[in-house]
C-alpha positions as MATLAB code, in Angstrom:
seq = 'XXXXXXXXXXXXXXXXXXXXXXXXXXXXXXXXXXXXXXXXXXXXXXXXXXXXXXXXXXXXXXXXXXXXXXXXXXXXXXXXXXXXXXXXXXXXXXXXXXXXXXXXXXXXXXXXXXXXXXXXXXXXXXXXXXXXXXXXXXXXXXXXXXXXXXXXXXXXXXXXXXXXXXXXXXXXXXXXXXXXXXXXXXXXXXXXXXXXXXXXXXXXXXXXXXXXXXXXXXXXXXXXXXXXXXXXXXXXXXXXXXXXXXXXXXXXXXXXXXXXXXXXXXXXXXXXXXXXXXXXXXXXXXXXXXXXXXXXXXXXXXXXXXXXXXXXXXXXXXXXXXXXXXXXXXXXXXXXXXXXXXXXXXXXXXXXXXXXXXXXXXXXXXXXXXXXXXXXXXXXXXXXXXXXXXXXXXXXXXXXXXXXXXXXXXXXXXXXXXXXXXXXXXXXXXXXXXXXXXXXXXXXXXXXXXXXXXXXXXXXXXXXXXXXXXXXXXXXXXXXXXXXXXXXXXXXXXXXXXXXXXXXXXXXXXXXXXXXXXXXXXXXXXXXXXXXXXXXXXXXXXXXXXXXXXXXXXXXXXXXXXXXXXXXXXXXXXXXXXXXXXXXXXXXXXXXXXXXXXXXX';
ca = [
     128.117  -24.966   81.912;
     126.625  -24.500   78.342;
     127.194  -20.788   77.018;
     123.093  -20.976   76.571;
     123.142  -21.607   80.343;
     125.053  -18.105   81.208;
     124.891  -15.952   83.225;
     125.587  -18.234   86.090;
     122.861  -18.310   89.354;
     125.636  -18.038   92.016;
     129.550  -16.728   90.143;
     130.208  -17.875   93.575;
     133.341  -16.421   95.788;
     136.782  -16.438   94.413;
     140.025  -16.728   96.112;
     141.670  -13.237   95.537;
     144.923  -14.250   97.702;
     147.071  -13.490   94.493;
     146.454  -13.648   90.748;
     147.663  -17.325   90.383;
     145.386  -18.105   93.039;
     142.292  -16.982   91.535;
     143.307  -18.736   88.136;
     142.961  -21.560   90.152;
     139.938  -21.054   91.413;
     138.265  -20.266   87.898;
     140.256  -23.642   86.833;
     138.517  -25.780   89.433;
     135.138  -23.828   89.344;
     134.400  -25.211   85.922;
     136.706  -28.775   86.155;
     134.162  -30.493   84.200;
     134.839  -28.468   80.738;
     138.115  -29.456   81.557;
     137.518  -32.789   81.767;
     135.533  -32.630   78.286;
     138.210  -30.443   77.035;
     141.352  -32.712   78.038;
     139.580  -36.107   76.846;
     138.317  -34.685   73.494;
     142.366  -32.929   73.446;
     143.249  -36.746   74.238;
     141.636  -37.923   71.367;
     143.232  -35.141   68.924;
     146.804  -35.370   69.676;
     146.814  -39.109   70.236;
     145.524  -39.544   66.936;
     147.560  -37.476   65.078;
     151.003  -38.405   66.949;
     149.481  -42.306   65.649;
     149.700  -41.349   61.776;
     153.478  -41.688   62.089;
     153.062  -45.474   63.485;
     150.487  -46.002   60.126;
     153.085  -44.812   57.571;
     155.630  -46.495   59.135;
     153.267  -49.612   59.089;
     152.330  -48.948   55.111;
     155.545  -48.419   53.996;
     157.002  -51.478   55.943;
     154.172  -53.559   53.875;
     155.066  -51.785   50.811;
     158.265  -53.026   50.980;
     157.649  -56.446   52.186;
     154.743  -56.504   49.607;
     152.571  -57.607   52.018;
     148.885  -56.348   51.027;
     147.214  -57.742   53.853;
     149.144  -55.282   56.197;
     148.751  -52.594   54.002;
     144.943  -53.015   53.936;
     145.113  -53.082   57.774;
     147.181  -50.262   58.204;
     144.958  -47.604   55.656;
     141.839  -48.940   57.975;
     144.092  -47.624   60.704;
     144.909  -44.604   59.029;
     141.007  -43.933   58.544;
     140.453  -44.514   62.554;
     143.388  -42.220   62.848;
     141.613  -39.426   60.796;
     137.890  -39.892   62.517;
     139.797  -39.588   65.667;
     141.195  -36.503   64.471;
     137.933  -34.810   63.043;
     136.192  -35.505   65.948;
     138.675  -34.630   68.559;
     139.218  -31.814   66.868;
     136.079  -30.465   66.107;
     134.844  -30.897   69.957;
     137.896  -29.835   71.159;
     137.502  -26.750   69.598;
     133.829  -26.425   70.826;
     134.771  -26.955   74.448;
     137.990  -25.243   74.662;
     135.759  -21.718   73.232;
     133.073  -22.945   75.772;
     135.327  -22.967   78.754;
     137.047  -19.494   77.697;
     133.784  -18.336   77.800;
     132.338  -19.616   80.660;
     135.618  -18.410   82.545;
     135.324  -14.865   81.260;
     131.538  -14.536   81.697;
     132.100  -16.058   85.113;
     134.680  -12.896   85.983;
     132.172  -10.609   84.489;
     129.904  -11.410   86.324;
     132.448  -11.240   89.362;
     132.997   -7.610   88.613;
     129.356   -6.765   88.106;
     128.704   -8.149   91.585;
     131.583   -6.336   92.798;
     130.341   -2.837   91.798;
     126.795   -3.345   92.342;
     128.210   -3.807   96.319;
     130.575   -1.747   96.352;
     128.927    1.327   94.588;
     130.109    4.869   94.057;
     133.002    4.200   96.395;
     134.685    1.445   93.885;
     136.139    4.057   91.540;
     137.606    5.811   95.050;
     139.753    2.919   96.068;
     140.414    1.813   92.332;
     141.357    4.446   89.667;
     138.277    3.770   86.508;
     141.024    3.169   83.990;
     141.979   -0.524   86.050;
     138.671   -1.259   86.216;
     137.694   -0.607   82.522;
     141.212   -2.374   81.690;
     139.564   -5.525   83.931;
     136.415   -5.605   82.791;
     137.590   -5.627   79.184;
     141.449   -6.802   77.790;
     142.187   -8.519   81.343;
     138.855  -10.837   81.062;
     139.671  -12.600   77.552;
     143.360  -12.674   79.026;
     142.207  -14.783   82.147;
     139.470  -16.911   80.168;
     142.421  -17.950   77.636;
     144.484  -18.940   79.976;
     142.106  -21.435   81.805;
     140.758  -22.414   78.642;
     144.731  -23.430   77.692;
     145.225  -25.201   80.679;
     143.263  -28.507   79.697;
     144.973  -28.090   76.141;
     148.259  -28.026   77.005;
     147.983  -31.089   79.285;
     146.380  -33.358   76.571;
     149.733  -32.169   74.200;
     152.323  -32.776   77.662;
     150.617  -36.270   78.111;
     150.346  -37.210   73.928;
     153.874  -36.435   74.137;
     154.826  -38.817   77.008;
     152.850  -41.220   75.450;
     154.658  -40.931   71.888;
     157.907  -41.127   73.839;
     156.994  -44.260   75.513;
     155.583  -45.486   72.229;
     159.130  -44.701   70.359;
     161.061  -46.619   73.751;
     159.690  -49.657   73.190;
     158.547  -49.449   69.057;
     162.703  -48.818   68.060;
     164.772  -48.236   71.541;
     168.269  -47.029   69.400;
     165.856  -44.021   68.179;
     163.519  -43.653   70.837;
     166.380  -43.096   73.443;
     166.853  -40.201   71.387;
     163.857  -38.367   71.098;
     162.959  -38.822   74.785;
     166.103  -37.410   76.012;
     165.809  -34.853   73.258;
     161.677  -33.918   73.968;
     161.980  -32.756   77.553;
     165.184  -30.313   76.671;
     163.282  -28.806   73.398;
     160.233  -28.433   76.134;
     162.250  -27.074   78.654;
     164.623  -24.997   76.749;
     162.493  -22.185   76.540;
     161.887  -21.818   80.189;
     165.260  -19.523   81.321;
     163.581  -16.691   78.735;
     160.110  -16.621   80.000;
     161.057  -14.463   83.426;
     162.086  -11.796   81.259;
     159.419  -12.066   78.654;
     156.971  -11.745   81.589;
     158.775   -8.991   82.992;
     158.370   -7.263   79.660;
     154.343   -8.188   79.189;
     153.918   -6.980   82.713;
     155.587   -3.345   81.493;
     153.351   -3.417   78.826;
     150.102   -4.284   80.430;
     151.122   -1.515   82.904;
     152.021    0.883   80.226;
     148.430    0.200   78.426;
     146.520    0.422   81.396;
     148.583    4.176   82.369;
     147.344    4.968   78.590;
     143.605    3.600   79.217;
     143.582    5.631   82.465;
     144.653    9.117   80.673;
     142.201    8.282   77.637;
     139.041    7.851   80.258;
     140.284   11.175   82.220;
     140.833   13.049   78.785;
     137.288   11.945   77.315;
     135.308   12.455   80.670;
     137.376   16.281   80.857;
     137.024   16.991   77.345;
     134.050   19.678   77.488;
     136.647   21.713   80.040;
     139.957   21.133   77.923;
     137.947   22.483   75.098;
     136.798   25.365   76.993;
     140.425   26.167   78.278;
     142.272   25.255   75.398;
     144.012   22.356   76.167;
     143.340   19.852   74.203;
     146.721   19.879   72.311;
     148.265   19.303   75.543;
     146.617   16.085   76.633;
     146.633   14.932   73.096;
     150.196   15.151   73.624;
     150.371   13.804   76.770;
     147.778   10.415   75.125;
     150.805   10.141   72.315;
     154.068    9.709   74.577;
     151.688    7.274   76.908;
     150.703    5.393   73.412;
     154.459    5.688   72.094;
     155.622    3.782   74.873;
     152.678    0.971   74.724;
     153.839    0.803   71.137;
     157.921    0.541   72.203;
     156.824   -1.968   75.083;
     154.939   -4.333   72.962;
     157.435   -4.375   70.173;
     159.629   -5.162   72.974;
     157.495   -7.972   74.323;
     157.171   -9.197   70.461;
     161.160   -9.566   69.929;
     160.734  -11.332   73.229;
     158.130  -14.050   72.280;
     159.788  -13.956   68.516;
     162.525  -15.208   70.604;
     161.164  -17.967   71.997;
     159.059  -18.743   69.109;
     162.572  -18.912   67.260;
     164.007  -21.589   69.713;
     160.609  -23.803   69.450;
     161.534  -24.050   65.562;
     165.467  -24.636   66.044;
     165.590  -26.945   68.712;
     162.692  -29.816   67.316;
     164.701  -29.305   63.715;
     168.063  -29.986   65.585;
     166.614  -33.343   66.961;
     164.897  -34.035   63.685;
     168.277  -33.933   62.055;
     169.979  -36.178   64.855;
     167.322  -38.820   64.700;
     167.447  -38.398   60.771;
     171.522  -39.118   60.863;
     171.579  -41.443   63.572;
     168.569  -43.285   61.916;
     170.334  -43.343   58.367;
     173.381  -44.574   60.039;
     171.528  -47.846   61.754;
     169.750  -48.581   58.949;
     172.728  -48.789   56.482;
     173.990  -51.129   59.694;
     170.666  -53.071   59.027;
     169.775  -52.661   62.401;
     166.296  -50.785   61.760;
     163.778  -51.533   58.802;
     162.961  -48.743   56.383;
     159.508  -48.606   57.994;
     160.792  -47.499   61.108;
     163.347  -44.923   60.104;
     160.160  -43.268   58.949;
     158.050  -43.896   61.762;
     160.587  -42.406   63.895;
     160.914  -39.399   61.647;
     157.351  -38.884   61.584;
     156.730  -38.809   64.689;
     159.746  -36.367   65.635;
     157.978  -34.078   62.927;
     154.403  -34.793   64.164;
     155.171  -34.010   67.824;
     156.009  -30.134   66.958;
     152.360  -29.771   66.934;
     151.766  -30.662   70.564;
     154.967  -29.066   71.212;
     153.529  -25.659   70.561;
     151.176  -25.932   73.263;
     153.785  -25.784   75.904;
     155.089  -22.125   74.382;
     151.362  -21.311   74.136;
     150.587  -22.098   77.928;
     153.393  -20.018   78.756;
     152.413  -17.189   76.654;
     148.878  -17.079   78.438;
     150.231  -17.462   81.971;
     152.522  -14.205   81.236;
     149.856  -12.216   79.895;
     146.958  -13.334   82.049;
     149.320  -13.219   85.213;
     149.017   -9.398   85.887;
     145.789   -9.259   84.158;
     144.536  -12.171   87.337;
     146.208   -9.778   89.358;
     144.724   -7.026   88.903;
     141.345   -8.639   88.978;
     141.694  -10.439   92.211;
     142.697   -6.722   93.428;
     139.622   -5.276   92.301;
     137.345   -8.785   93.483;
     139.489   -8.025   97.008;
     137.650   -5.234   97.652;
     135.221   -4.944  100.990;
     132.637   -2.855  102.055;
     133.981   -2.388  105.502;
     131.801   -3.578  108.438;
     132.184   -3.538  111.883;
     130.753   -6.768  113.308;
     130.647   -9.968  111.598;
     127.027  -10.467  112.265;
     123.866   -8.422  110.657;
     120.582   -6.507  112.320;
     117.898   -7.337  110.401;
     116.770   -6.024  106.897;
     115.378   -2.955  108.733;
     115.386    0.875  107.967;
     116.367    2.651  111.118;
     115.442    5.858  111.607;
     116.846    9.188  113.575;
     119.847   11.209  113.505;
     122.359   10.878  111.737;
     125.977   10.658  113.319;
     129.163   10.919  112.762;
     131.509    9.723  115.529;
     135.054   10.666  113.630;
     133.997   14.664  113.378;
     131.195   14.648  115.699;
     129.174   15.749  112.484;
     124.674   15.272  113.766;
     122.354   16.000  110.829;
     119.093   15.907  113.040;
     116.311   13.657  111.438;
     113.832   15.632  108.900;
     115.936   18.847  109.131;
     118.149   20.226  106.149;
     121.918   20.590  107.288;
     124.781   21.816  105.789;
     128.425   20.569  105.736;
     130.992   23.091  105.395;
     135.038   21.664  104.510;
     137.698   23.675  103.375;
     138.997   20.479  102.843;
     137.334   18.120   99.825;
     139.292   15.040   99.975;
     137.855   15.293  103.883;
     134.468   16.153  102.805;
     134.319   13.286  100.153;
     135.639   10.699  102.538;
     132.641   11.783  105.481;
     130.330   11.365  102.684;
     131.621    7.795  101.978;
     130.998    7.824  106.086;
     127.955    8.650  106.148;
     126.721    6.277  102.928;
     128.109    3.260  105.296;
     131.654    3.116  103.381;
     134.131    3.761  105.890;
     137.540    3.938  104.942;
     138.493    1.409  108.066;
     135.770   -0.972  109.958;
     134.338    0.362  113.255;
     134.592    4.240  111.583;
     130.853    4.192  110.273;
     128.185    6.647  110.687;
     125.426    5.766  113.033;
     121.775    6.340  112.000;
     119.145    6.498  114.938;
     122.181    4.850  116.930;
     122.876    1.501  114.075;
     126.017    1.814  112.596;
     125.464    1.410  109.109;
     127.888   -0.754  108.233;
     126.582   -3.504  109.999;
     123.186   -3.492  108.239;
     122.690   -5.467  105.197;
     123.340   -3.304  102.136;
     120.397   -3.246  100.685;
     118.902   -1.905  104.153;
     121.960    0.554  104.300;
     121.184    2.262  100.748;
     117.538    2.522  101.643;
     118.289    4.322  104.537;
     121.062    6.672  103.070;
     121.214    8.034   99.289;
     125.048    9.560   98.466;
     125.360   11.330   95.537;
     128.560   11.812   94.690;
     130.897   15.285   93.056;
     130.771   13.997   89.749;
     127.498   10.970   89.060;
     127.588    9.036   86.385;
     124.408    9.091   83.918;
     124.546    6.050   82.044;
     123.118    5.757   78.246;
     119.357    5.159   77.202;
     116.250    7.169   77.892;
     115.060    9.604   80.276;
     112.659    7.521   81.604;
     115.583    4.743   82.105;
     117.325    7.081   83.752;
     114.777    7.093   86.439;
     113.780    3.426   86.695;
     115.597    3.472   90.164;
     114.581    2.014   93.239;
     112.135    4.576   94.761;
     109.592    5.331   97.240;
     106.704    6.196   95.565;
     105.841    9.397   96.857;
     107.664   11.865   94.451;
     107.018   11.755   91.075;
     109.453   12.311   88.475;
     108.517   15.783   87.113;
     108.653   17.184   90.791;
     111.911   16.091   91.324;
     112.612   17.802   87.334;
     111.218   20.630   88.748;
     113.009   21.041   91.611;
     116.217   20.102   89.871;
     115.353   22.785   87.591;
     115.663   20.674   84.242;
     113.441   22.542   81.939;
     115.875   23.871   79.730;
     117.509   20.068   80.083;
     114.168   18.624   78.552;
     114.301   20.967   75.994;
     117.418   20.118   75.296;
     117.101   16.378   74.728;
     113.956   16.617   73.155;
     115.971   18.813   70.521;
     118.757   16.673   70.278;
     116.360   13.569   69.651;
     114.899   12.860   66.120;
     111.793   11.033   67.322;
     111.189   11.616   70.938;
     107.798   13.671   71.736;
     107.839   13.076   75.358;
     110.648   14.176   76.907;
     111.071   10.729   79.134;
     111.638    8.603   75.741;
     114.684   11.479   74.930;
     117.728    9.420   74.853;
     120.600   10.498   76.913;
     124.694    9.725   75.727;
     126.711    7.771   77.507;
     127.495    9.712   80.767;
     125.795   12.377   79.681;
     128.503   13.905   77.598;
     126.551   15.871   75.441;
     125.170   17.679   77.878;
     127.072   20.245   80.109;
     128.183   19.731   83.561;
     125.439   21.482   85.283;
     122.726   19.935   83.381;
     124.043   16.906   84.053;
     124.394   17.569   87.763;
     120.694   18.794   87.764;
     119.385   15.448   86.258;
     121.914   13.737   88.839;
     119.795   15.556   91.603;
     116.708   14.828   90.342;
     117.194   11.160   90.096;
     118.286   11.370   93.813;
     115.091   13.430   94.434;
     112.781   11.522   92.750;
     114.014    8.134   95.020;
     113.345   10.219   98.172;
     115.378    8.038  100.760;
     115.482    8.530  104.360;
     118.723   10.819  104.507;
     120.027   12.300  100.958;
     123.739   13.119  101.379;
     124.769   15.433   98.091;
     128.352   16.556   98.112;
     128.552   20.042   95.921;
     125.388   19.483   93.846;
     125.028   22.942   92.532;
     128.428   23.385   92.043;
     128.512   23.634   88.118;
     125.155   25.976   87.851;
     124.629   29.727   87.641;
     123.776   31.667   90.972;
     119.976   32.132   89.790;
     119.274   28.668   89.304;
     121.132   27.642   92.076;
     119.186   29.607   94.094;
     115.983   28.426   92.467;
     117.415   24.813   93.203;
     117.998   25.575   96.894;
     114.502   26.302   97.242;
     112.812   23.496   95.805;
     115.251   21.473   97.158;
     114.239   22.586  100.881;
     110.825   22.176   99.601;
     110.582   18.939   98.412;
     112.761   17.164  101.263;
     110.629   18.940  104.083;
     110.656   16.369  106.924;
     113.070   14.602  105.499;
     117.034   14.356  106.364;
     119.217   16.324  104.089;
     122.705   17.167  104.429;
     124.733   18.882  101.534;
     128.112   19.665  101.527;
     128.598   22.815  100.154;
     130.263   26.165  100.096;
     127.458   28.051   98.546;
     125.916   31.077  100.255;
     122.686   30.679   98.373;
     122.558   26.727  100.056;
     123.748   27.680  102.927;
     121.179   30.412  103.852;
     118.252   27.868  102.940;
     119.717   25.630  105.362;
     118.159   24.844  109.286;
     121.987   24.268  110.635;
     125.128   24.538  109.710;
     128.448   22.832  110.460;
     131.751   23.887  110.272;
     134.316   20.996  109.958;
     137.721   21.632  110.478;
     141.190   19.337  111.097;
     138.798   16.809  110.443;
     136.363   17.245  113.577;
     133.418   20.010  113.853;
     133.976   22.893  115.710;
     131.145   25.403  115.529;
     127.295   24.630  114.554;
     124.786   27.367  113.816;
     123.043   29.780  110.734;
     124.658   30.923  108.112;
     124.352   34.509  108.715;
     125.512   34.416  112.401;
     128.407   32.133  111.166;
     129.638   34.580  108.931;
     129.355   37.166  111.348;
     131.088   35.548  113.957;
     133.684   32.789  112.690;
     136.468   33.626  110.631;
     137.601   29.828  109.794;
     133.973   29.824  108.509;
     133.845   33.192  106.729;
     137.306   32.095  105.175;
     135.844   29.232  103.486;
     132.561   30.596  101.999;
     133.428   33.891  101.123;
     137.237   33.155  100.159;
     138.322   35.691  101.680;
     142.385   35.815  102.313;
     144.361   36.153  105.316;
     145.031   39.592  105.003;
     141.225   40.683  104.180;
     139.744   38.350  107.377;
     142.971   40.118  109.333;
     141.046   43.802  108.207;
     137.674   42.197  108.752;
     138.959   41.117  112.390;
     140.269   44.692  113.156;
     136.969   45.979  111.992;
     135.138   44.096  114.156;
     137.004   44.803  117.500;
     137.075   48.682  116.169;
     133.278   48.301  115.871;
     133.027   46.663  119.723;
     135.389   49.293  121.345;
     133.084   51.588  119.716;
     130.068   50.515  121.122;
     132.000   50.087  124.426;
     132.590   53.436  124.711;
     129.480   54.651  123.867;
     127.895   52.445  126.821;
     130.509   53.987  128.957;
     129.491   57.643  128.081;
     125.866   57.014  128.209;
     126.610   55.664  131.745;
];
């Protein structure tokens, strides 16, 4: 795979059983690029390591006053120089290609998973963790996958040089052959501690990222309550924790680097000390001593890749573990077989709670537990927490449908819908039935003031549809963002529309107009709204009260307010004392009516 051929037509199915298995899967899936990098790496490292032999031969030729051997040695050095230049150039190209293609594959896998899970992704994984995986973790994973081939080339070169020294000068070659494995493996006892410190740094950095993301998302609210300094102090402390963890990790890697410098130096001293003694005895020539000395000195270069692969693995392992955890998330399915790609119709029914939303009707759901309401909304959208507990549309379990069919059938709008940056026209560039114009959807959601605000904030947008929306709509108020998101949902015109608290940040006057517009625009279509707002509840055809995980009563708003204390407690926010007083008043009224009936009889 070349960089210009990205993205992949199909990034494949990753092995997400563990972080190391995911790294191994990535390496296997770009085997061609890895072998290419290995070949160029061998050419480069072997050419670098051959220079000492050429230098030794040149020195000995000069001592022996042999011009022919000196010229031959010069030719060999020129050949090594060409090999070094070619190998280094194309090794760098192959390594960068492997790095970028591995990172691109992971990003495509993450994007595909996000598109597959939709809003269910952030319900199962913290948003900060998703951000950390898709940014910094992707680079670290690509770094390790790329460095494997260079490390392999360096390790093979070290073996080749050791064997060559044993053949060339056994007396000194034995020292090098015994000493080099010790030098290469000496850092292994330090790696577990370095890895733990790197993991601790990554964990604290992930928490700081989550805190920063949450703070930025709630900045408008924080300013309203004067909480900026509180959260700033929290982030400052989290940032300092990351800094301290990074310093502790850097100290360990500095120690590993120092060992990688000290031990080769000691080996070089031992070779020179013993070599000088052998030269004095006449057992080796000056050229042989220079060759062995130069070979040991040059071997420091490939030995550095032992430290790099250890560092790359230590940093990439937690990153790969996080990526594998995200990629392992699946849309729950009750069966392995998929039904035909058709959109079913009929009533929407949730077996877990007994909630029934008749086809073509406006159903409101009152639930005192916001978390339970969110889980119920997720099931209605075909994303149950457990297989076999999905809602049924027309008797068909939504999790048995192909994902495209399920999303065409049911659209769920969360409490906190996301507005991507771009123009308003881009916001409405979503799959839709085509029967609801964008203007009608915006009007029903009462977005006139939002359009005016967008036009005023844009320098060159005469048409409101060309006005730009900032990232996540941060320049807009919470109510304005809610209304734009509601307009987008209405524009798609799905068979079933599920709205979770769509007007929680809207004033009562606007909410009343939205309730009328929602009922008018969704006439004849199945609509389910999770809300405790009397204005929306009063417009619903039927209202269901969910208490302790099941539907306990169904009716219309005004009847339920009068007859159901639990419903009244959620909708009117009455306390237990107020409820007791209200119940007592109802009882007294009933007794008084009974007495009047008896007197008249």
